[in-house]
Chimera marker file (.cmm) of the C-alpha trace (Angstrom):
<marker_set name="trace">
<marker id="1" x="20.236" y="-7.144" z="197.142" r="1" g="1" b="0" radius="0.5"/>
<marker id="2" x="23.611" y="-5.469" z="196.895" r="1" g="1" b="0" radius="0.5"/>
<marker id="3" x="26.967" y="-6.995" z="197.698" r="1" g="1" b="0" radius="0.5"/>
<marker id="4" x="30.370" y="-5.327" z="197.854" r="1" g="1" b="0" radius="0.5"/>
<marker id="5" x="33.191" y="-7.056" z="196.020" r="1" g="1" b="0" radius="0.5"/>
<marker id="6" x="35.915" y="-5.639" z="198.225" r="1" g="1" b="0" radius="0.5"/>
<marker id="7" x="36.921" y="-2.324" z="196.708" r="1" g="1" b="0" radius="0.5"/>
<marker id="8" x="36.561" y="-3.732" z="193.162" r="1" g="1" b="0" radius="0.5"/>
<marker id="9" x="32.870" y="-2.954" z="192.793" r="1" g="1" b="0" radius="0.5"/>
<marker id="10" x="29.316" y="-3.822" z="193.686" r="1" g="1" b="0" radius="0.5"/>
<marker id="11" x="27.076" y="-6.686" z="192.628" r="1" g="1" b="0" radius="0.5"/>
<marker id="12" x="23.306" y="-6.235" z="192.477" r="1" g="1" b="0" radius="0.5"/>
<marker id="13" x="21.099" y="-9.331" z="192.503" r="1" g="1" b="0" radius="0.5"/>
<marker id="14" x="17.437" y="-9.048" z="191.475" r="1" g="1" b="0" radius="0.5"/>
<marker id="15" x="15.764" y="-12.423" z="192.008" r="1" g="1" b="0" radius="0.5"/>
<marker id="16" x="12.558" y="-11.134" z="190.418" r="1" g="1" b="0" radius="0.5"/>
<marker id="17" x="14.396" y="-11.072" z="187.056" r="1" g="1" b="0" radius="0.5"/>
<marker id="18" x="16.046" y="-14.484" z="187.472" r="1" g="1" b="0" radius="0.5"/>
<marker id="19" x="14.914" y="-17.236" z="185.085" r="1" g="1" b="0" radius="0.5"/>
<marker id="20" x="16.995" y="-19.987" z="186.730" r="1" g="1" b="0" radius="0.5"/>
<marker id="21" x="19.382" y="-20.645" z="183.852" r="1" g="1" b="0" radius="0.5"/>
<marker id="22" x="22.240" y="-21.438" z="186.240" r="1" g="1" b="0" radius="0.5"/>
<marker id="23" x="24.913" y="-19.579" z="184.265" r="1" g="1" b="0" radius="0.5"/>
<marker id="24" x="25.949" y="-17.757" z="187.441" r="1" g="1" b="0" radius="0.5"/>
<marker id="25" x="26.607" y="-21.045" z="189.229" r="1" g="1" b="0" radius="0.5"/>
<marker id="26" x="28.715" y="-22.279" z="186.325" r="1" g="1" b="0" radius="0.5"/>
<marker id="27" x="30.776" y="-19.071" z="186.365" r="1" g="1" b="0" radius="0.5"/>
<marker id="28" x="31.202" y="-18.677" z="190.141" r="1" g="1" b="0" radius="0.5"/>
<marker id="29" x="30.045" y="-21.707" z="192.144" r="1" g="1" b="0" radius="0.5"/>
<marker id="30" x="31.772" y="-20.361" z="195.255" r="1" g="1" b="0" radius="0.5"/>
<marker id="31" x="29.438" y="-17.349" z="195.231" r="1" g="1" b="0" radius="0.5"/>
<marker id="32" x="26.165" y="-18.463" z="193.605" r="1" g="1" b="0" radius="0.5"/>
<marker id="33" x="23.691" y="-21.295" z="193.954" r="1" g="1" b="0" radius="0.5"/>
<marker id="34" x="20.074" y="-21.888" z="192.988" r="1" g="1" b="0" radius="0.5"/>
<marker id="35" x="17.301" y="-22.332" z="195.543" r="1" g="1" b="0" radius="0.5"/>
<marker id="36" x="15.547" y="-25.695" z="195.742" r="1" g="1" b="0" radius="0.5"/>
<marker id="37" x="12.025" y="-24.320" z="195.304" r="1" g="1" b="0" radius="0.5"/>
<marker id="38" x="12.231" y="-22.278" z="192.103" r="1" g="1" b="0" radius="0.5"/>
<marker id="39" x="15.838" y="-22.615" z="190.940" r="1" g="1" b="0" radius="0.5"/>
<marker id="40" x="16.454" y="-18.885" z="191.375" r="1" g="1" b="0" radius="0.5"/>
<marker id="41" x="19.834" y="-17.339" z="192.095" r="1" g="1" b="0" radius="0.5"/>
<marker id="42" x="21.133" y="-17.209" z="195.658" r="1" g="1" b="0" radius="0.5"/>
<marker id="43" x="24.331" y="-15.636" z="196.917" r="1" g="1" b="0" radius="0.5"/>
<marker id="44" x="25.851" y="-18.152" z="199.329" r="1" g="1" b="0" radius="0.5"/>
<marker id="45" x="28.560" y="-16.002" z="200.893" r="1" g="1" b="0" radius="0.5"/>
<marker id="46" x="28.139" y="-13.038" z="203.242" r="1" g="1" b="0" radius="0.5"/>
<marker id="47" x="30.947" y="-11.125" z="201.494" r="1" g="1" b="0" radius="0.5"/>
<marker id="48" x="32.335" y="-11.556" z="198.015" r="1" g="1" b="0" radius="0.5"/>
<marker id="49" x="36.108" y="-11.909" z="198.020" r="1" g="1" b="0" radius="0.5"/>
<marker id="50" x="37.696" y="-9.478" z="195.531" r="1" g="1" b="0" radius="0.5"/>
<marker id="51" x="40.087" y="-12.281" z="194.513" r="1" g="1" b="0" radius="0.5"/>
<marker id="52" x="37.206" y="-13.870" z="192.604" r="1" g="1" b="0" radius="0.5"/>
<marker id="53" x="35.865" y="-10.601" z="191.158" r="1" g="1" b="0" radius="0.5"/>
<marker id="54" x="36.599" y="-11.827" z="187.621" r="1" g="1" b="0" radius="0.5"/>
<marker id="55" x="34.314" y="-14.839" z="188.173" r="1" g="1" b="0" radius="0.5"/>
<marker id="56" x="31.571" y="-12.574" z="189.534" r="1" g="1" b="0" radius="0.5"/>
<marker id="57" x="31.917" y="-10.258" z="186.542" r="1" g="1" b="0" radius="0.5"/>
<marker id="58" x="31.713" y="-13.254" z="184.187" r="1" g="1" b="0" radius="0.5"/>
<marker id="59" x="28.559" y="-14.439" z="185.988" r="1" g="1" b="0" radius="0.5"/>
<marker id="60" x="26.943" y="-11.009" z="185.669" r="1" g="1" b="0" radius="0.5"/>
<marker id="61" x="27.941" y="-10.687" z="182.009" r="1" g="1" b="0" radius="0.5"/>
<marker id="62" x="26.580" y="-14.156" z="181.255" r="1" g="1" b="0" radius="0.5"/>
<marker id="63" x="23.232" y="-13.740" z="182.997" r="1" g="1" b="0" radius="0.5"/>
<marker id="64" x="20.602" y="-13.990" z="180.249" r="1" g="1" b="0" radius="0.5"/>
<marker id="65" x="17.940" y="-12.143" z="182.260" r="1" g="1" b="0" radius="0.5"/>
<marker id="66" x="20.273" y="-9.482" z="183.684" r="1" g="1" b="0" radius="0.5"/>
<marker id="67" x="19.312" y="-10.503" z="187.216" r="1" g="1" b="0" radius="0.5"/>
<marker id="68" x="22.976" y="-9.910" z="188.112" r="1" g="1" b="0" radius="0.5"/>
<marker id="69" x="24.608" y="-6.546" z="187.520" r="1" g="1" b="0" radius="0.5"/>
<marker id="70" x="28.191" y="-5.694" z="188.344" r="1" g="1" b="0" radius="0.5"/>
<marker id="71" x="29.312" y="-2.086" z="188.715" r="1" g="1" b="0" radius="0.5"/>
<marker id="72" x="33.054" y="-1.506" z="189.021" r="1" g="1" b="0" radius="0.5"/>
<marker id="73" x="34.267" y="1.062" z="191.518" r="1" g="1" b="0" radius="0.5"/>
<link id1="1" id2="2" r="1" g="1" b="0" radius="0.2"/>
<link id1="2" id2="3" r="1" g="1" b="0" radius="0.2"/>
<link id1="3" id2="4" r="1" g="1" b="0" radius="0.2"/>
<link id1="4" id2="5" r="1" g="1" b="0" radius="0.2"/>
<link id1="5" id2="6" r="1" g="1" b="0" radius="0.2"/>
<link id1="6" id2="7" r="1" g="1" b="0" radius="0.2"/>
<link id1="7" id2="8" r="1" g="1" b="0" radius="0.2"/>
<link id1="8" id2="9" r="1" g="1" b="0" radius="0.2"/>
<link id1="9" id2="10" r="1" g="1" b="0" radius="0.2"/>
<link id1="10" id2="11" r="1" g="1" b="0" radius="0.2"/>
<link id1="11" id2="12" r="1" g="1" b="0" radius="0.2"/>
<link id1="12" id2="13" r="1" g="1" b="0" radius="0.2"/>
<link id1="13" id2="14" r="1" g="1" b="0" radius="0.2"/>
<link id1="14" id2="15" r="1" g="1" b="0" radius="0.2"/>
<link id1="15" id2="16" r="1" g="1" b="0" radius="0.2"/>
<link id1="16" id2="17" r="1" g="1" b="0" radius="0.2"/>
<link id1="17" id2="18" r="1" g="1" b="0" radius="0.2"/>
<link id1="18" id2="19" r="1" g="1" b="0" radius="0.2"/>
<link id1="19" id2="20" r="1" g="1" b="0" radius="0.2"/>
<link id1="20" id2="21" r="1" g="1" b="0" radius="0.2"/>
<link id1="21" id2="22" r="1" g="1" b="0" radius="0.2"/>
<link id1="22" id2="23" r="1" g="1" b="0" radius="0.2"/>
<link id1="23" id2="24" r="1" g="1" b="0" radius="0.2"/>
<link id1="24" id2="25" r="1" g="1" b="0" radius="0.2"/>
<link id1="25" id2="26" r="1" g="1" b="0" radius="0.2"/>
<link id1="26" id2="27" r="1" g="1" b="0" radius="0.2"/>
<link id1="27" id2="28" r="1" g="1" b="0" radius="0.2"/>
<link id1="28" id2="29" r="1" g="1" b="0" radius="0.2"/>
<link id1="29" id2="30" r="1" g="1" b="0" radius="0.2"/>
<link id1="30" id2="31" r="1" g="1" b="0" radius="0.2"/>
<link id1="31" id2="32" r="1" g="1" b="0" radius="0.2"/>
<link id1="32" id2="33" r="1" g="1" b="0" radius="0.2"/>
<link id1="33" id2="34" r="1" g="1" b="0" radius="0.2"/>
<link id1="34" id2="35" r="1" g="1" b="0" radius="0.2"/>
<link id1="35" id2="36" r="1" g="1" b="0" radius="0.2"/>
<link id1="36" id2="37" r="1" g="1" b="0" radius="0.2"/>
<link id1="37" id2="38" r="1" g="1" b="0" radius="0.2"/>
<link id1="38" id2="39" r="1" g="1" b="0" radius="0.2"/>
<link id1="39" id2="40" r="1" g="1" b="0" radius="0.2"/>
<link id1="40" id2="41" r="1" g="1" b="0" radius="0.2"/>
<link id1="41" id2="42" r="1" g="1" b="0" radius="0.2"/>
<link id1="42" id2="43" r="1" g="1" b="0" radius="0.2"/>
<link id1="43" id2="44" r="1" g="1" b="0" radius="0.2"/>
<link id1="44" id2="45" r="1" g="1" b="0" radius="0.2"/>
<link id1="45" id2="46" r="1" g="1" b="0" radius="0.2"/>
<link id1="46" id2="47" r="1" g="1" b="0" radius="0.2"/>
<link id1="47" id2="48" r="1" g="1" b="0" radius="0.2"/>
<link id1="48" id2="49" r="1" g="1" b="0" radius="0.2"/>
<link id1="49" id2="50" r="1" g="1" b="0" radius="0.2"/>
<link id1="50" id2="51" r="1" g="1" b="0" radius="0.2"/>
<link id1="51" id2="52" r="1" g="1" b="0" radius="0.2"/>
<link id1="52" id2="53" r="1" g="1" b="0" radius="0.2"/>
<link id1="53" id2="54" r="1" g="1" b="0" radius="0.2"/>
<link id1="54" id2="55" r="1" g="1" b="0" radius="0.2"/>
<link id1="55" id2="56" r="1" g="1" b="0" radius="0.2"/>
<link id1="56" id2="57" r="1" g="1" b="0" radius="0.2"/>
<link id1="57" id2="58" r="1" g="1" b="0" radius="0.2"/>
<link id1="58" id2="59" r="1" g="1" b="0" radius="0.2"/>
<link id1="59" id2="60" r="1" g="1" b="0" radius="0.2"/>
<link id1="60" id2="61" r="1" g="1" b="0" radius="0.2"/>
<link id1="61" id2="62" r="1" g="1" b="0" radius="0.2"/>
<link id1="62" id2="63" r="1" g="1" b="0" radius="0.2"/>
<link id1="63" id2="64" r="1" g="1" b="0" radius="0.2"/>
<link id1="64" id2="65" r="1" g="1" b="0" radius="0.2"/>
<link id1="65" id2="66" r="1" g="1" b="0" radius="0.2"/>
<link id1="66" id2="67" r="1" g="1" b="0" radius="0.2"/>
<link id1="67" id2="68" r="1" g="1" b="0" radius="0.2"/>
<link id1="68" id2="69" r="1" g="1" b="0" radius="0.2"/>
<link id1="69" id2="70" r="1" g="1" b="0" radius="0.2"/>
<link id1="70" id2="71" r="1" g="1" b="0" radius="0.2"/>
<link id1="71" id2="72" r="1" g="1" b="0" radius="0.2"/>
<link id1="72" id2="73" r="1" g="1" b="0" radius="0.2"/>
</marker_set>
């Protein structure tokens, strides 16, 4: 799944790589959660506000399985 972060960049989420560590939730709880069944990453907003782009970048950088990837515009 791909999500635009305003004009700041694009976030790609690959749940098949997720190991459920929860680092994304710790970095950006307004954007990420973990599903109840497997504990895998979920994006809980339809659009990612560019104001919190730094949190999203931190979440992507801290993902141990690289399930989150951030590409700046």
